[in-house]
C-alpha positions in Angstrom: 38.4 -1.9 -17.8 40.8 -1.3 -14.9 44.5 -1.3 -15.9 47.5 -1.7 -13.6 47.9 2.1 -13.5 44.3 2.6 -12.4 44.2 0.0 -9.7 46.0 2.0 -6.9 43.6 4.9 -7.5 40.5 2.8 -7.7 41.2 1.0 -4.4 41.0 4.1 -2.1 37.7 5.1 -3.8 36.3 1.7 -3.0 37.5 1.9 0.6 36.0 5.4 1.0 32.7 4.2 -0.3 32.8 1.3 2.2 33.5 3.6 5.1 30.5 5.7 4.2 28.3 2.6 4.3 29.6 1.7 7.7 28.9 5.3 9.0 25.4 5.2 7.6 24.7 1.7 9.2 26.2 2.9 12.5 23.9 6.0 12.5 20.9 3.8 11.8 21.9 1.4 14.5 22.3 4.3 16.9 18.7 5.5 16.2 17.4 2.0 17.0 19.7 1.1 20.0 19.7 4.4 21.9 15.9 4.2 22.8 16.3 0.6 23.7 19.3 1.5 25.9 17.4 4.2 27.6 14.4 1.9 28.1 16.4 -0.9 29.8 18.4 1.5 32.0 15.3 3.5 32.9 13.8 0.4 34.5 16.7 0.4 37.0 16.1 4.0 38.2 13.7 5.7 40.5 11.3 8.3 39.1 13.4 11.3 40.3 16.6 10.1 38.7 14.8 9.2 35.5 13.7 12.8 35.1 17.2 14.2 35.3 19.3 11.3 33.9 17.4 9.6 31.2 20.3 8.1 29.2 23.1 7.6 31.7 23.8 4.7 34.0 21.8 4.7 37.3 23.5 6.1 40.4 21.7 3.5 42.4 20.4 0.4 40.6 16.8 -0.2 41.5 16.5 -4.0 40.9 13.2 -4.1 42.8 11.5 -2.4 39.8 11.9 -5.5 37.7 11.3 -7.8 40.7 8.0 -6.1 41.5 6.7 -6.7 38.0 8.0 -10.3 37.7 6.6 -11.3 41.1 3.2 -9.9 40.3 0.5 -12.1 38.8 -0.7 -9.2 36.6 2.4 -9.3 34.4 2.1 -13.0 33.7 -1.6 -12.7 32.9 -0.9 -10.0 30.3 2.0 -12.0 28.8 -0.3 -15.0 28.6 -3.0 -13.1 26.8 -0.5 -11.6 24.4 1.1 -15.0 23.7 -2.3 -16.5 23.0 -3.4 -13.8 20.6 0.0 -13.5 18.8 0.4 -17.3 18.5 -3.1 -17.9 17.2 -2.8 -15.0 14.7 0.6 -16.2 13.5 -0.7 -19.8 13.0 -3.8 -18.7 11.2 -1.9 -16.3 9.0 0.7 -19.0 8.0 -1.9 -21.6 7.1 -4.1 -19.3 5.1 -1.4 -17.2 3.4 0.8 -20.2 2.4 -2.2 -22.0 0.9 -3.5 -18.9 -1.0 0.0 -18.1 -2.2 0.5 -21.6 -3.5 -2.7 -21.4 -5.5 -1.8 -18.0 -6.9 1.7 -19.2 -7.9 0.9 -22.6 -9.5 -2.7 -22.5 -10.6 -4.5 -20.5 -13.2 -8.3 -19.8 -13.1 -10.7 -17.1 -14.1 -10.2 -14.0 -11.9 -7.0 -15.2 -10.3 -5.2 -11.9 -10.9 -8.2 -9.9 -9.7 -8.4 -11.9 -6.5 -4.6 -11.6 -5.9 -4.8 -7.8 -6.3 -7.8 -7.7 -4.0 -5.7 -9.3 -1.2 -2.8 -6.9 -1.9 -5.0 -3.9 -1.7 -5.1 -4.5 2.0 -1.5 -3.3 2.2 -2.6 0.2 1.4 -4.9 0.6 4.4 -4.0 0.3 8.1 -6.4 -1.3 10.6 -7.4 2.0 12.0 -9.2 3.0 8.8 -11.7 0.1 9.3 -12.3 0.3 13.0 -16.0 1.3 12.8 -17.2 -1.4 10.3 -14.9 -3.9 11.9 -16.4 -3.3 15.3 -19.9 -3.6 14.0 -19.2 -6.8 12.2 -17.4 -8.4 15.2 -20.4 -7.3 17.4 -22.9 -8.8 15.0 -21.0 -12.1 15.1 -21.1 -12.1 18.9 -17.3 -12.1 19.1 -16.8 -8.9 21.1 -14.6 -9.3 24.2 -13.2 -12.6 23.0 -9.8 -13.7 21.8 -11.3 -14.9 18.6 -12.7 -11.4 17.9 -9.1 -10.0 18.0 -7.3 -12.9 16.2 -9.5 -13.0 13.1 -9.1 -9.3 12.2 -5.4 -9.4 13.1 -4.9 -12.3 10.8 -7.0 -10.7 8.0 -4.8 -7.5 8.1 -1.7 -9.7 7.9 -2.7 -11.7 4.9 -1.7 -9.2 2.2 2.0 -8.9 3.1 2.2 -12.7 3.9 0.7 -13.8 0.6 3.0 -11.4 -1.3 6.1 -12.9 0.4 4.9 -16.5 0.1 4.0 -16.1 -3.6 7.3 -14.7 -4.6 9.1 -17.5 -2.7 7.0 -20.2 -4.3 7.5 -18.8 -7.8 11.3 -19.4 -7.4 10.9 -23.1 -6.7 11.8 -25.2 -9.7 8.7 -26.1 -11.8 10.2 -29.5 -12.5 9.3 -30.5 -8.9 5.6 -30.0 -9.6 5.9 -31.8 -13.0 7.6 -34.7 -11.4 5.0 -34.9 -8.6 2.1 -34.7 -11.0 3.7 -37.6 -13.1 3.9 -39.7 -9.9 0.2 -39.1 -9.3 0.5 -36.6 -6.4 -2.3 -34.2 -6.0 -1.7 -30.4 -5.5 -2.4 -30.8 -1.8 0.1 -33.6 -1.4 2.7 -31.6 -3.4 2.1 -28.6 -1.2 2.3 -30.5 2.1 5.1 -33.0 1.3 7.3 -30.9 -1.1 6.7 -27.2 -0.9 6.4 -26.7 2.9 9.6 -28.7 3.8 11.5 -26.4 1.3 9.9 -23.2 2.7 11.5 -23.0 6.2 13.1 -19.6 5.5 9.9 -17.9 4.3 7.8 -19.6 7.0 10.1 -18.2 9.7 10.2 -14.8 8.1 6.4 -14.4 7.8 5.9 -16.0 11.2 8.2 -13.6 13.1 6.8 -10.5 11.3 3.2 -11.6 12.0 4.0 -12.5 15.6 5.7 -9.3 16.4 3.0 -7.2 14.8 0.3 -9.1 16.7 2.3 -9.0 19.9 2.6 -5.2 19.7 -1.0 -4.6 18.5 -2.8 -1.9 20.5 -5.7 -0.6 18.5 -7.6 -3.9 17.8 -7.5 -5.1 21.5 -8.4 -1.6 22.7 -11.6 -1.5 20.5 -12.6 -5.2 20.7 -11.8 -6.2 24.3 -13.7 -5.0 27.3 -12.6 -7.3 30.1 -9.5 -6.4 32.0 -8.7 -10.1 32.3 -8.3 -10.5 28.5 -6.1 -7.5 28.0 -2.7 -8.0 26.2 0.4 -6.3 27.4 0.1 -3.0 25.4 -3.1 -2.3 27.3 -1.6 -3.5 30.6 0.7 -0.4 30.7 -2.4 1.5 31.9 -1.9 -0.2 35.3 1.0 2.2 36.0 -0.8 5.3 34.9 -2.6 7.2 37.6 -5.0 10.1 37.4 -2.3 12.7 38.2 1.0 10.9 37.6 2.6 8.0 35.9 5.3 5.6 37.3 7.5 5.9 34.3 10.3 3.8 35.8 7.9 0.9 36.2 6.5 1.5 32.7 10.0 1.3 31.2 10.8 -1.9 33.2 7.5 -3.4 32.1 8.2 -2.5 28.4 11.7 -4.1 28.7 10.3 -7.3 30.0 7.5 -7.5 27.4 9.7 -6.8 24.3 12.3 -9.4 25.4 10.4 -12.4 24.0 10.2 -10.8 20.5 13.9 -9.9 20.6 14.8 -13.4 21.5 12.5 -14.8 18.8 14.2 -12.6 16.3 17.7 -13.7 17.2 16.7 -17.4 17.1 15.2 -17.1 13.7 17.6 -14.4 12.3 19.3 -16.8 9.8 16.0 -17.9 8.4 14.6 -14.3 8.3 17.5 -13.0 6.2 17.2 -16.0 3.8 13.4 -15.7 3.6 13.5 -11.9 2.8 16.1 -12.4 0.1 14.2 -15.3 -1.5 10.8 -13.8 -1.1 11.6 -10.2 -2.1 9.7 -8.6 -5.0 11.7 -8.6 -8.2 11.3 -5.8 -10.7 
């Protein structure tokens, strides 16, 4: 218990601990923001200045680097492909993961724990470990070089984390809601659609943004499963600026800046929901 004599000594210790936290957060922010700063500014430089002045302000702002990319049809084609793949992957993941998590959190049946653990095992293995069998299966289904052939595996690899977050959020909903709905004659599906989903905006936004960003930045799956240049998403489109003997790094940086901008804007729009969803859907010990 803190007495009146101890209070003046305790306050400075608390303040010192707070300053350490701010310094740590500032260091982490620097690690994240400095590469972004260099990427954005690098798009305004020419190739020669970029090699000698990677982090400083440009001596001569080369706005035409961004204009050249924005005025070209190739950029918009790549953005359209990425938007289609990421949006379809996100929608499919939200539908399947939310329904599966609802079943695992409110229903009991033989093998439910085994099935839940089976989904969660997917968290231990990245997509690269299953490239060969995945390629064979997609080829056998006739889905090679199609958007569907990329969306289905991407959604499958996202299900583990999505189900885990959804389930922990659904478990925190009052059980009295389900009891009242059952007494009124509502089915489980009606309860899920009319009661659970309207209360799940934070976790829906959280899982949606995480899945969208992951699918937006996906490189390995489109590289293996797509053959047509017209279906490439933006991570594969960077190869346009890579020649046999040299790379236009200033255009690459401008291209990356323009392509990560949609995900940054999406994060800021849904930031309030993401924080609430992560706090409510976190795993409790």
